[in-house]
N, CA, C and O atoms as a CHARMM CRD file, in Angstrom:
* protein
*
  348
    1    1 MET  N     10.16000 -74.26600   1.59800 PROA 1      0.00000
    2    1 MET  CA     9.45800 -74.79800   0.52200 PROA 1      0.00000
    3    1 MET  C      9.67800 -74.10100  -0.66600 PROA 1      0.00000
    4    1 MET  O      9.98500 -74.78200  -1.64400 PROA 1      0.00000
    5    2 PHE  N      9.57800 -72.74200  -0.81000 PROA 2      0.00000
    6    2 PHE  CA    10.02700 -72.00400  -1.98500 PROA 2      0.00000
    7    2 PHE  C     11.34700 -72.14200  -2.44700 PROA 2      0.00000
    8    2 PHE  O     11.58800 -72.16400  -3.65400 PROA 2      0.00000
    9    3 GLN  N     12.27300 -72.24400  -1.54300 PROA 3      0.00000
   10    3 GLN  CA    13.69900 -72.23700  -1.88600 PROA 3      0.00000
   11    3 GLN  C     14.00500 -73.63000  -2.60000 PROA 3      0.00000
   12    3 GLN  O     14.81800 -73.73700  -3.51800 PROA 3      0.00000
   13    4 ARG  N     13.23100 -74.72800  -2.05300 PROA 4      0.00000
   14    4 ARG  CA    13.35300 -76.03700  -2.79200 PROA 4      0.00000
   15    4 ARG  C     12.80000 -76.07200  -4.17000 PROA 4      0.00000
   16    4 ARG  O     13.27400 -76.76300  -5.07200 PROA 4      0.00000
   17    5 LEU  N     11.81600 -75.32400  -4.27800 PROA 5      0.00000
   18    5 LEU  CA    11.23100 -75.13400  -5.77200 PROA 5      0.00000
   19    5 LEU  C     12.05000 -74.13300  -6.64600 PROA 5      0.00000
   20    5 LEU  O     11.69800 -73.88800  -7.80000 PROA 5      0.00000
   21    6 GLY  N     13.14400 -73.56200  -6.08200 PROA 6      0.00000
   22    6 GLY  CA    13.90300 -72.69900  -6.98100 PROA 6      0.00000
   23    6 GLY  C     13.48900 -71.23900  -7.02000 PROA 6      0.00000
   24    6 GLY  O     13.96900 -70.45400  -7.83800 PROA 6      0.00000
   25    7 TYR  N     12.51800 -70.87300  -6.04500 PROA 7      0.00000
   26    7 TYR  CA    12.15200 -69.49400  -6.01700 PROA 7      0.00000
   27    7 TYR  C     12.98800 -68.71700  -5.17600 PROA 7      0.00000
   28    7 TYR  O     13.16200 -69.09600  -4.01700 PROA 7      0.00000
   29    8 PRO  N     13.57700 -67.59200  -5.63100 PROA 8      0.00000
   30    8 PRO  CA    14.52800 -66.88900  -4.86000 PROA 8      0.00000
   31    8 PRO  C     13.73400 -66.09300  -3.69600 PROA 8      0.00000
   32    8 PRO  O     12.66400 -65.52500  -3.91700 PROA 8      0.00000
   33    9 LEU  N     14.37500 -66.11100  -2.42200 PROA 9      0.00000
   34    9 LEU  CA    13.90800 -65.42700  -1.35100 PROA 9      0.00000
   35    9 LEU  C     14.83500 -64.44100  -1.02400 PROA 9      0.00000
   36    9 LEU  O     16.04600 -64.54100  -1.22100 PROA 9      0.00000
   37   10 HSD  N     14.16500 -63.31700  -0.43300 PROA 10     0.00000
   38   10 HSD  CA    15.00800 -62.04500  -0.14800 PROA 10     0.00000
   39   10 HSD  C     15.18600 -61.87700   1.22200 PROA 10     0.00000
   40   10 HSD  O     14.23400 -61.77700   1.99600 PROA 10     0.00000
   41   11 ASP  N     16.50100 -61.83500   1.60900 PROA 11     0.00000
   42   11 ASP  CA    16.95900 -61.55200   3.03100 PROA 11     0.00000
   43   11 ASP  C     16.60400 -60.23500   3.38500 PROA 11     0.00000
   44   11 ASP  O     16.99100 -59.28800   2.70000 PROA 11     0.00000
   45   12 TYR  N     15.82500 -60.06300   4.50300 PROA 12     0.00000
   46   12 TYR  CA    15.45700 -58.68500   4.92300 PROA 12     0.00000
   47   12 TYR  C     16.53800 -57.81100   5.13600 PROA 12     0.00000
   48   12 TYR  O     16.42300 -56.62700   4.82200 PROA 12     0.00000
   49   13 ASP  N     17.67500 -58.29100   5.67900 PROA 13     0.00000
   50   13 ASP  CA    18.83300 -57.34600   5.88900 PROA 13     0.00000
   51   13 ASP  C     19.37900 -56.71100   4.68400 PROA 13     0.00000
   52   13 ASP  O     19.78700 -55.55000   4.65200 PROA 13     0.00000
   53   14 GLU  N     19.36600 -57.64500   3.55100 PROA 14     0.00000
   54   14 GLU  CA    19.73500 -57.05100   2.24800 PROA 14     0.00000
   55   14 GLU  C     18.78100 -55.94200   1.74000 PROA 14     0.00000
   56   14 GLU  O     19.19200 -54.88600   1.26000 PROA 14     0.00000
   57   15 VAL  N     17.47500 -56.26600   1.88500 PROA 15     0.00000
   58   15 VAL  CA    16.50000 -55.29500   1.31300 PROA 15     0.00000
   59   15 VAL  C     16.62900 -53.99200   2.10300 PROA 15     0.00000
   60   15 VAL  O     16.69500 -52.91600   1.51000 PROA 15     0.00000
   61   16 GLU  N     16.66700 -54.08500   3.53800 PROA 16     0.00000
   62   16 GLU  CA    16.88200 -52.97600   4.34100 PROA 16     0.00000
   63   16 GLU  C     18.16100 -52.17600   3.92900 PROA 16     0.00000
   64   16 GLU  O     18.06100 -50.95200   3.84100 PROA 16     0.00000
   65   17 LYS  N     19.34100 -52.77800   3.67300 PROA 17     0.00000
   66   17 LYS  CA    20.48500 -52.04200   3.25500 PROA 17     0.00000
   67   17 LYS  C     20.29700 -51.42700   1.89600 PROA 17     0.00000
   68   17 LYS  O     20.74100 -50.30100   1.67200 PROA 17     0.00000
   69   18 ASP  N     19.65700 -52.12000   0.98000 PROA 18     0.00000
   70   18 ASP  CA    19.34300 -51.37900  -0.34600 PROA 18     0.00000
   71   18 ASP  C     18.53600 -50.25000  -0.20400 PROA 18     0.00000
   72   18 ASP  O     18.75200 -49.21500  -0.83300 PROA 18     0.00000
   73   19 MET  N     17.48300 -50.41000   0.70400 PROA 19     0.00000
   74   19 MET  CA    16.60600 -49.31100   0.93300 PROA 19     0.00000
   75   19 MET  C     17.19000 -48.01600   1.56000 PROA 19     0.00000
   76   19 MET  O     16.89400 -46.86900   1.22200 PROA 19     0.00000
   77   20 VAL  N     18.04500 -48.37500   2.50300 PROA 20     0.00000
   78   20 VAL  CA    18.80600 -47.16900   3.24900 PROA 20     0.00000
   79   20 VAL  C     19.75600 -46.43300   2.17300 PROA 20     0.00000
   80   20 VAL  O     19.83700 -45.20700   2.08800 PROA 20     0.00000
   81   21 ALA  N     20.49300 -47.38500   1.32900 PROA 21     0.00000
   82   21 ALA  CA    21.44800 -46.78400   0.36000 PROA 21     0.00000
   83   21 ALA  C     20.67000 -45.86600  -0.57200 PROA 21     0.00000
   84   21 ALA  O     21.33000 -44.96200  -1.08400 PROA 21     0.00000
   85   22 THR  N     19.31000 -45.94800  -0.89400 PROA 22     0.00000
   86   22 THR  CA    18.66100 -45.26000  -1.72900 PROA 22     0.00000
   87   22 THR  C     17.95100 -44.02400  -1.05100 PROA 22     0.00000
   88   22 THR  O     17.21200 -43.28300  -1.69800 PROA 22     0.00000
   89   23 GLY  N     18.18400 -43.87100   0.11300 PROA 23     0.00000
   90   23 GLY  CA    17.77800 -42.69400   0.93600 PROA 23     0.00000
   91   23 GLY  C     16.50400 -42.85900   1.67700 PROA 23     0.00000
   92   23 GLY  O     15.89800 -41.85600   2.05300 PROA 23     0.00000
   93   24 PHE  N     16.02300 -44.13200   1.93100 PROA 24     0.00000
   94   24 PHE  CA    14.90600 -44.44900   2.67800 PROA 24     0.00000
   95   24 PHE  C     15.43100 -44.81600   4.11500 PROA 24     0.00000
   96   24 PHE  O     16.61100 -45.10900   4.30600 PROA 24     0.00000
   97   25 HSD  N     14.47700 -44.78200   5.12600 PROA 25     0.00000
   98   25 HSD  CA    14.87700 -45.12800   6.38100 PROA 25     0.00000
   99   25 HSD  C     13.56600 -45.95100   7.10500 PROA 25     0.00000
  100   25 HSD  O     12.40800 -45.79200   6.71800 PROA 25     0.00000
  101   26 VAL  N     13.88100 -46.69000   8.01800 PROA 26     0.00000
  102   26 VAL  CA    12.97000 -47.51500   8.64900 PROA 26     0.00000
  103   26 VAL  C     11.96300 -46.74300   9.61700 PROA 26     0.00000
  104   26 VAL  O     12.41700 -46.18600  10.61700 PROA 26     0.00000
  105   27 VAL  N     10.78800 -46.71100   9.36800 PROA 27     0.00000
  106   27 VAL  CA     9.82300 -46.05200  10.47700 PROA 27     0.00000
  107   27 VAL  C      9.44400 -47.12400  11.34400 PROA 27     0.00000
  108   27 VAL  O      9.51200 -46.90800  12.55500 PROA 27     0.00000
  109   28 LEU  N      9.02100 -48.34900  10.90100 PROA 28     0.00000
  110   28 LEU  CA     8.49000 -49.27300  11.75700 PROA 28     0.00000
  111   28 LEU  C      9.02200 -50.80300  11.35000 PROA 28     0.00000
  112   28 LEU  O      9.03800 -51.17200  10.17600 PROA 28     0.00000
  113   29 GLN  N      9.38600 -51.51400  12.28000 PROA 29     0.00000
  114   29 GLN  CA     9.89900 -52.88600  11.93000 PROA 29     0.00000
  115   29 GLN  C      9.31400 -53.89700  13.02800 PROA 29     0.00000
  116   29 GLN  O      9.59100 -53.77200  14.22000 PROA 29     0.00000
  117   30 GLN  N      8.47300 -54.91800  12.52600 PROA 30     0.00000
  118   30 GLN  CA     7.90400 -55.80500  13.33200 PROA 30     0.00000
  119   30 GLN  C      8.22000 -57.30300  12.97900 PROA 30     0.00000
  120   30 GLN  O      8.16400 -57.66000  11.80200 PROA 30     0.00000
  121   31 ASP  N      8.51900 -58.10300  13.88300 PROA 31     0.00000
  122   31 ASP  CA     8.64000 -59.55000  13.57100 PROA 31     0.00000
  123   31 ASP  C      7.34300 -60.08700  13.65800 PROA 31     0.00000
  124   31 ASP  O      6.48600 -59.55200  14.36200 PROA 31     0.00000
  125   32 MET  N      7.11000 -61.21500  12.92600 PROA 32     0.00000
  126   32 MET  CA     5.76200 -61.81400  12.77800 PROA 32     0.00000
  127   32 MET  C      6.04400 -63.36100  12.84600 PROA 32     0.00000
  128   32 MET  O      7.02000 -63.87000  12.29600 PROA 32     0.00000
  129   33 GLU  N      5.20400 -63.99200  13.49100 PROA 33     0.00000
  130   33 GLU  CA     5.19500 -65.45300  13.38300 PROA 33     0.00000
  131   33 GLU  C      3.89900 -65.97100  12.69200 PROA 33     0.00000
  132   33 GLU  O      2.78800 -65.79400  13.19200 PROA 33     0.00000
  133   34 ILE  N      4.10800 -66.63400  11.48900 PROA 34     0.00000
  134   34 ILE  CA     3.06400 -67.02700  10.62500 PROA 34     0.00000
  135   34 ILE  C      2.92200 -68.53700  10.80400 PROA 34     0.00000
  136   34 ILE  O      3.91200 -69.24500  10.62200 PROA 34     0.00000
  137   35 ARG  N      1.88000 -69.01200  11.11100 PROA 35     0.00000
  138   35 ARG  CA     1.49600 -70.44800  11.08500 PROA 35     0.00000
  139   35 ARG  C      0.68700 -70.78300   9.88100 PROA 35     0.00000
  140   35 ARG  O     -0.27200 -70.10000   9.51900 PROA 35     0.00000
  141   36 ARG  N      1.10400 -71.86300   9.26800 PROA 36     0.00000
  142   36 ARG  CA     0.21500 -72.42000   8.21400 PROA 36     0.00000
  143   36 ARG  C      0.38000 -73.91400   8.09800 PROA 36     0.00000
  144   36 ARG  O      1.41200 -74.49400   8.43400 PROA 36     0.00000
  145   37 ASP  N     -0.63500 -74.47700   7.62800 PROA 37     0.00000
  146   37 ASP  CA    -0.78900 -75.93500   7.54700 PROA 37     0.00000
  147   37 ASP  C     -1.01800 -76.28100   6.08600 PROA 37     0.00000
  148   37 ASP  O     -2.13400 -76.08700   5.60300 PROA 37     0.00000
  149   38 LEU  N     -0.10200 -76.74400   5.40500 PROA 38     0.00000
  150   38 LEU  CA    -0.36400 -77.27900   3.93100 PROA 38     0.00000
  151   38 LEU  C     -0.20700 -78.66900   3.81000 PROA 38     0.00000
  152   38 LEU  O      0.25600 -79.17200   2.78600 PROA 38     0.00000
  153   39 SER  N     -0.61400 -79.41900   4.92600 PROA 39     0.00000
  154   39 SER  CA    -0.32300 -80.75300   4.97800 PROA 39     0.00000
  155   39 SER  C     -1.54400 -81.41200   3.89800 PROA 39     0.00000
  156   39 SER  O     -1.37000 -82.50200   3.35200 PROA 39     0.00000
  157   40 GLU  N     -2.64300 -80.67500   3.71100 PROA 40     0.00000
  158   40 GLU  CA    -3.69600 -80.97900   2.64100 PROA 40     0.00000
  159   40 GLU  C     -3.90600 -79.83400   1.83900 PROA 40     0.00000
  160   40 GLU  O     -4.95900 -79.21900   2.00500 PROA 40     0.00000
  161   41 PRO  N     -3.07300 -79.43000   0.97900 PROA 41     0.00000
  162   41 PRO  CA    -3.24600 -78.14000   0.20300 PROA 41     0.00000
  163   41 PRO  C     -4.32700 -78.30400  -0.82600 PROA 41     0.00000
  164   41 PRO  O     -4.50400 -79.35300  -1.44600 PROA 41     0.00000
  165   42 SER  N     -5.08600 -77.14600  -0.98400 PROA 42     0.00000
  166   42 SER  CA    -6.29300 -77.24500  -1.98500 PROA 42     0.00000
  167   42 SER  C     -5.60000 -77.03700  -3.39400 PROA 42     0.00000
  168   42 SER  O     -4.47700 -76.55400  -3.53400 PROA 42     0.00000
  169   43 ASP  N     -6.40600 -77.45900  -4.39700 PROA 43     0.00000
  170   43 ASP  CA    -5.82600 -77.32900  -5.79200 PROA 43     0.00000
  171   43 ASP  C     -5.50100 -75.80300  -6.18800 PROA 43     0.00000
  172   43 ASP  O     -4.66100 -75.55000  -7.05200 PROA 43     0.00000
  173   44 GLY  N     -6.12700 -74.92500  -5.58900 PROA 44     0.00000
  174   44 GLY  CA    -5.80200 -73.45800  -5.81800 PROA 44     0.00000
  175   44 GLY  C     -4.48200 -73.06200  -5.19600 PROA 44     0.00000
  176   44 GLY  O     -3.68300 -72.33300  -5.78500 PROA 44     0.00000
  177   45 ILE  N     -4.27800 -73.55100  -4.01400 PROA 45     0.00000
  178   45 ILE  CA    -2.84700 -73.29500  -3.54700 PROA 45     0.00000
  179   45 ILE  C     -1.77800 -73.99100  -4.35900 PROA 45     0.00000
  180   45 ILE  O     -0.70500 -73.43700  -4.59700 PROA 45     0.00000
  181   46 VAL  N     -2.06100 -75.16100  -4.76700 PROA 46     0.00000
  182   46 VAL  CA    -1.07500 -75.93800  -5.53100 PROA 46     0.00000
  183   46 VAL  C     -0.83100 -75.24100  -6.81300 PROA 46     0.00000
  184   46 VAL  O      0.33800 -75.16600  -7.19300 PROA 46     0.00000
  185   47 LYS  N     -1.80300 -74.70400  -7.55500 PROA 47     0.00000
  186   47 LYS  CA    -1.75800 -73.90500  -8.80800 PROA 47     0.00000
  187   47 LYS  C     -1.08200 -72.53100  -8.54300 PROA 47     0.00000
  188   47 LYS  O     -0.38900 -72.05200  -9.44000 PROA 47     0.00000
  189   48 PHE  N     -1.22800 -71.91300  -7.44900 PROA 48     0.00000
  190   48 PHE  CA    -0.72200 -70.58300  -7.05800 PROA 48     0.00000
  191   48 PHE  C      0.77800 -70.96500  -7.10900 PROA 48     0.00000
  192   48 PHE  O      1.50200 -70.28200  -7.83300 PROA 48     0.00000
  193   49 ILE  N      1.26800 -71.91100  -6.46400 PROA 49     0.00000
  194   49 ILE  CA     2.67200 -72.22400  -6.09100 PROA 49     0.00000
  195   49 ILE  C      3.20500 -72.65300  -7.47400 PROA 49     0.00000
  196   49 ILE  O      4.29000 -72.16800  -7.79400 PROA 49     0.00000
  197   50 GLN  N      2.63600 -73.44100  -8.28700 PROA 50     0.00000
  198   50 GLN  CA     3.09200 -73.79900  -9.71900 PROA 50     0.00000
  199   50 GLN  C      3.35300 -72.50400 -10.38500 PROA 50     0.00000
  200   50 GLN  O      4.41800 -72.31400 -10.97400 PROA 50     0.00000
  201   51 MET  N      2.38600 -71.56600 -10.31400 PROA 51     0.00000
  202   51 MET  CA     2.50900 -70.44200 -11.25800 PROA 51     0.00000
  203   51 MET  C      3.67800 -69.52000 -10.79500 PROA 51     0.00000
  204   51 MET  O      4.25000 -68.85400 -11.65800 PROA 51     0.00000
  205   52 ILE  N      4.08800 -69.43200  -9.44500 PROA 52     0.00000
  206   52 ILE  CA     5.09200 -68.60800  -9.15700 PROA 52     0.00000
  207   52 ILE  C      6.47200 -69.40900  -9.09200 PROA 52     0.00000
  208   52 ILE  O      7.51600 -68.75700  -9.11400 PROA 52     0.00000
  209   53 SER  N      6.50500 -70.57300  -9.02400 PROA 53     0.00000
  210   53 SER  CA     7.84000 -71.44200  -9.09000 PROA 53     0.00000
  211   53 SER  C      7.95100 -71.90500 -10.60900 PROA 53     0.00000
  212   53 SER  O      9.09800 -72.10200 -11.01100 PROA 53     0.00000
  213   54 GLY  N      7.03900 -72.07700 -11.38900 PROA 54     0.00000
  214   54 GLY  CA     7.32800 -72.62800 -12.67600 PROA 54     0.00000
  215   54 GLY  C      7.45900 -74.15000 -12.67600 PROA 54     0.00000
  216   54 GLY  O      7.89300 -74.67500 -13.70100 PROA 54     0.00000
  217   55 ARG  N      7.15400 -74.85300 -11.71100 PROA 55     0.00000
  218   55 ARG  CA     7.28400 -76.32400 -11.59300 PROA 55     0.00000
  219   55 ARG  C      5.99500 -77.07300 -11.81700 PROA 55     0.00000
  220   55 ARG  O      4.93900 -76.44400 -11.74500 PROA 55     0.00000
  221   56 CYS  N      5.99300 -78.27400 -12.06500 PROA 56     0.00000
  222   56 CYS  CA     4.76200 -78.99300 -12.58000 PROA 56     0.00000
  223   56 CYS  C      4.03300 -79.45900 -11.03500 PROA 56     0.00000
  224   56 CYS  O      4.66000 -79.41100  -9.97700 PROA 56     0.00000
  225   57 GLU  N      2.83500 -79.83400 -11.13100 PROA 57     0.00000
  226   57 GLU  CA     1.87900 -80.12300 -10.03400 PROA 57     0.00000
  227   57 GLU  C      2.52000 -81.18700  -9.20800 PROA 57     0.00000
  228   57 GLU  O      2.59100 -80.99000  -7.99500 PROA 57     0.00000
  229   58 SER  N      2.99100 -82.27700  -9.71000 PROA 58     0.00000
  230   58 SER  CA     3.59300 -83.46900  -8.96300 PROA 58     0.00000
  231   58 SER  C      4.64600 -82.94100  -8.18400 PROA 58     0.00000
  232   58 SER  O      4.68500 -83.21100  -6.98300 PROA 58     0.00000
  233   59 GLU  N      5.59200 -82.15300  -8.76000 PROA 59     0.00000
  234   59 GLU  CA     6.80700 -81.65900  -7.97300 PROA 59     0.00000
  235   59 GLU  C      6.47200 -80.75000  -6.89300 PROA 59     0.00000
  236   59 GLU  O      7.15100 -80.77400  -5.86600 PROA 59     0.00000
  237   60 VAL  N      5.34200 -79.82300  -7.03800 PROA 60     0.00000
  238   60 VAL  CA     4.92900 -78.93600  -6.03300 PROA 60     0.00000
  239   60 VAL  C      4.35300 -79.74500  -4.94300 PROA 60     0.00000
  240   60 VAL  O      4.69800 -79.52800  -3.78100 PROA 60     0.00000
  241   61 ARG  N      3.42500 -80.74300  -5.26600 PROA 61     0.00000
  242   61 ARG  CA     2.75500 -81.51200  -4.36200 PROA 61     0.00000
  243   61 ARG  C      3.90300 -82.31700  -3.47700 PROA 61     0.00000
  244   61 ARG  O      3.79900 -82.37300  -2.25200 PROA 61     0.00000
  245   62 ASP  N      5.01300 -82.94000  -4.19200 PROA 62     0.00000
  246   62 ASP  CA     5.89500 -83.59500  -3.47200 PROA 62     0.00000
  247   62 ASP  C      6.69600 -82.79100  -2.40800 PROA 62     0.00000
  248   62 ASP  O      6.99200 -83.24900  -1.30400 PROA 62     0.00000
  249   63 VAL  N      7.01200 -81.57000  -2.84300 PROA 63     0.00000
  250   63 VAL  CA     7.85700 -80.72200  -1.97200 PROA 63     0.00000
  251   63 VAL  C      6.90500 -80.41400  -0.80900 PROA 63     0.00000
  252   63 VAL  O      7.32000 -80.60000   0.33500 PROA 63     0.00000
  253   64 ILE  N      5.69000 -79.96800  -1.00900 PROA 64     0.00000
  254   64 ILE  CA     4.74900 -79.63800   0.04000 PROA 64     0.00000
  255   64 ILE  C      4.69300 -80.84500   0.99100 PROA 64     0.00000
  256   64 ILE  O      4.92100 -80.71900   2.19400 PROA 64     0.00000
  257   65 ASP  N      4.38100 -82.01900   0.41400 PROA 65     0.00000
  258   65 ASP  CA     4.29100 -83.06900   1.31300 PROA 65     0.00000
  259   65 ASP  C      5.50000 -83.26800   2.17000 PROA 65     0.00000
  260   65 ASP  O      5.38300 -83.46600   3.37900 PROA 65     0.00000
  261   66 ASP  N      6.64100 -83.22000   1.57500 PROA 66     0.00000
  262   66 ASP  CA     7.95600 -83.32600   2.38500 PROA 66     0.00000
  263   66 ASP  C      8.20400 -82.31200   3.30700 PROA 66     0.00000
  264   66 ASP  O      8.48600 -82.66300   4.45300 PROA 66     0.00000
  265   67 VAL  N      8.15600 -81.09300   3.03200 PROA 67     0.00000
  266   67 VAL  CA     8.37500 -79.87200   3.88100 PROA 67     0.00000
  267   67 VAL  C      7.36000 -79.89100   4.94800 PROA 67     0.00000
  268   67 VAL  O      7.81500 -79.68600   6.07300 PROA 67     0.00000
  269   68 PHE  N      6.11800 -80.08500   4.86000 PROA 68     0.00000
  270   68 PHE  CA     4.99000 -79.92300   5.80300 PROA 68     0.00000
  271   68 PHE  C      4.79500 -81.21700   6.79900 PROA 68     0.00000
  272   68 PHE  O      4.06200 -81.25900   7.78700 PROA 68     0.00000
  273   69 SER  N      5.66900 -82.29700   6.26800 PROA 69     0.00000
  274   69 SER  CA     5.60700 -83.41200   7.31700 PROA 69     0.00000
  275   69 SER  C      6.53800 -83.21700   8.29700 PROA 69     0.00000
  276   69 SER  O      6.60700 -84.11900   9.13200 PROA 69     0.00000
  277   70 GLN  N      7.33000 -82.21500   8.43100 PROA 70     0.00000
  278   70 GLN  CA     8.30100 -81.83700   9.47800 PROA 70     0.00000
  279   70 GLN  C      7.70400 -80.82400  10.45800 PROA 70     0.00000
  280   70 GLN  O      7.50700 -79.64500  10.16100 PROA 70     0.00000
  281   71 PRO  N      7.43400 -81.36300  11.63500 PROA 71     0.00000
  282   71 PRO  CA     6.75100 -80.60600  12.63100 PROA 71     0.00000
  283   71 PRO  C      6.93600 -78.94200  12.77600 PROA 71     0.00000
  284   71 PRO  O      6.01300 -78.13400  12.88700 PROA 71     0.00000
  285   72 SER  N      8.29000 -78.66000  12.74700 PROA 72     0.00000
  286   72 SER  CA     8.74300 -77.20100  12.91200 PROA 72     0.00000
  287   72 SER  C      8.42400 -76.42600  11.66900 PROA 72     0.00000
  288   72 SER  O      8.54400 -75.20600  11.77200 PROA 72     0.00000
  289   73 MET  N      8.04300 -76.90500  10.52100 PROA 73     0.00000
  290   73 MET  CA     7.74800 -76.11000   9.24600 PROA 73     0.00000
  291   73 MET  C      6.46200 -75.41400   9.28000 PROA 73     0.00000
  292   73 MET  O      6.24700 -74.56500   8.41500 PROA 73     0.00000
  293   74 HSD  N      5.57600 -75.66700  10.17400 PROA 74     0.00000
  294   74 HSD  CA     4.21100 -75.12400  10.25100 PROA 74     0.00000
  295   74 HSD  C      4.29800 -73.61600  10.60100 PROA 74     0.00000
  296   74 HSD  O      3.39000 -72.83200  10.32200 PROA 74     0.00000
  297   75 VAL  N      5.53400 -73.22900  11.27700 PROA 75     0.00000
  298   75 VAL  CA     5.66800 -71.78400  11.81500 PROA 75     0.00000
  299   75 VAL  C      6.89300 -71.15700  10.88400 PROA 75     0.00000
  300   75 VAL  O      7.91700 -71.78900  10.62000 PROA 75     0.00000
  301   76 SER  N      6.65700 -70.01500  10.50200 PROA 76     0.00000
  302   76 SER  CA     7.75000 -69.27700   9.76900 PROA 76     0.00000
  303   76 SER  C      7.80100 -67.86600  10.31000 PROA 76     0.00000
  304   76 SER  O      6.78400 -67.25500  10.63500 PROA 76     0.00000
  305   77 LEU  N      8.99300 -67.38400  10.39100 PROA 77     0.00000
  306   77 LEU  CA     9.18200 -66.13500  10.92900 PROA 77     0.00000
  307   77 LEU  C      9.23100 -65.13300   9.77200 PROA 77     0.00000
  308   77 LEU  O      9.98800 -65.37200   8.83100 PROA 77     0.00000
  309   78 ARG  N      8.45100 -63.99000   9.77500 PROA 78     0.00000
  310   78 ARG  CA     8.60100 -62.88300   8.76900 PROA 78     0.00000
  311   78 ARG  C      8.95800 -61.52200   9.43600 PROA 78     0.00000
  312   78 ARG  O      9.01500 -61.43900  10.66300 PROA 78     0.00000
  313   79 LYS  N      9.15500 -60.64800   8.77000 PROA 79     0.00000
  314   79 LYS  CA     9.54000 -59.25400   9.21100 PROA 79     0.00000
  315   79 LYS  C      8.61100 -58.30500   8.28800 PROA 79     0.00000
  316   79 LYS  O      8.59700 -58.43000   7.06400 PROA 79     0.00000
  317   80 LEU  N      7.92200 -57.45200   8.90400 PROA 80     0.00000
  318   80 LEU  CA     7.23200 -56.43400   8.30000 PROA 80     0.00000
  319   80 LEU  C      7.88400 -55.03900   8.49600 PROA 80     0.00000
  320   80 LEU  O      8.06700 -54.60300   9.63300 PROA 80     0.00000
  321   81 ALA  N      8.20300 -54.40300   7.49000 PROA 81     0.00000
  322   81 ALA  CA     8.89100 -53.08800   7.63200 PROA 81     0.00000
  323   81 ALA  C      8.28300 -51.95400   6.81600 PROA 81     0.00000
  324   81 ALA  O      7.95400 -52.11100   5.64000 PROA 81     0.00000
  325   82 ILE  N      8.14300 -50.80300   7.47800 PROA 82     0.00000
  326   82 ILE  CA     7.51700 -49.68700   6.67100 PROA 82     0.00000
  327   82 ILE  C      8.75600 -48.54700   6.50100 PROA 82     0.00000
  328   82 ILE  O      9.45800 -48.22300   7.45900 PROA 82     0.00000
  329   83 PHE  N      8.89200 -48.08900   5.39300 PROA 83     0.00000
  330   83 PHE  CA    10.08900 -47.21400   5.04600 PROA 83     0.00000
  331   83 PHE  C      9.55900 -45.91900   4.58200 PROA 83     0.00000
  332   83 PHE  O      8.45500 -45.87300   4.03800 PROA 83     0.00000
  333   84 THR  N     10.30400 -44.82300   4.77100 PROA 84     0.00000
  334   84 THR  CA     9.86600 -43.60100   4.29500 PROA 84     0.00000
  335   84 THR  C     11.23600 -42.85700   3.87000 PROA 84     0.00000
  336   84 THR  O     12.37400 -43.10300   4.26900 PROA 84     0.00000
  337   85 LYS  N     10.78400 -41.82500   2.89900 PROA 85     0.00000
  338   85 LYS  CA    12.13900 -41.23800   2.32000 PROA 85     0.00000
  339   85 LYS  C     11.73100 -39.84800   2.57700 PROA 85     0.00000
  340   85 LYS  O     10.61400 -39.43400   2.26400 PROA 85     0.00000
  341   86 ALA  N     12.74600 -39.03200   3.21900 PROA 86     0.00000
  342   86 ALA  CA    12.70200 -37.66000   3.49200 PROA 86     0.00000
  343   86 ALA  C     12.88600 -36.76200   2.15700 PROA 86     0.00000
  344   86 ALA  O     13.79900 -36.96600   1.35600 PROA 86     0.00000
  345   87 ILE  N     12.03400 -35.87200   2.02900 PROA 87     0.00000
  346   87 ILE  CA    12.01800 -35.09200   0.83400 PROA 87     0.00000
  347   87 ILE  C     12.96800 -33.85800   1.01600 PROA 87     0.00000
  348   87 ILE  O     13.10700 -33.04500   0.10200 PROA 87     0.00000
């Protein structure tokens, strides 16, 4: 959804590579499965997505309707990572 609205997404592998290059290392890494249903988004959700994407309400609602009409889009995979830096 955010990619379709022009919002840049960051690939975890790139973020980890940048963190390691600056002296950090991974302490914990956990994959997470997030389920969300935006088939009937509240006005607050739409306004939040408008704010971060810079798109108009109708465009945000159209993208949400299109993306969340697909059954597999209710589940997304995310990664949680904790980094530390040796002193």
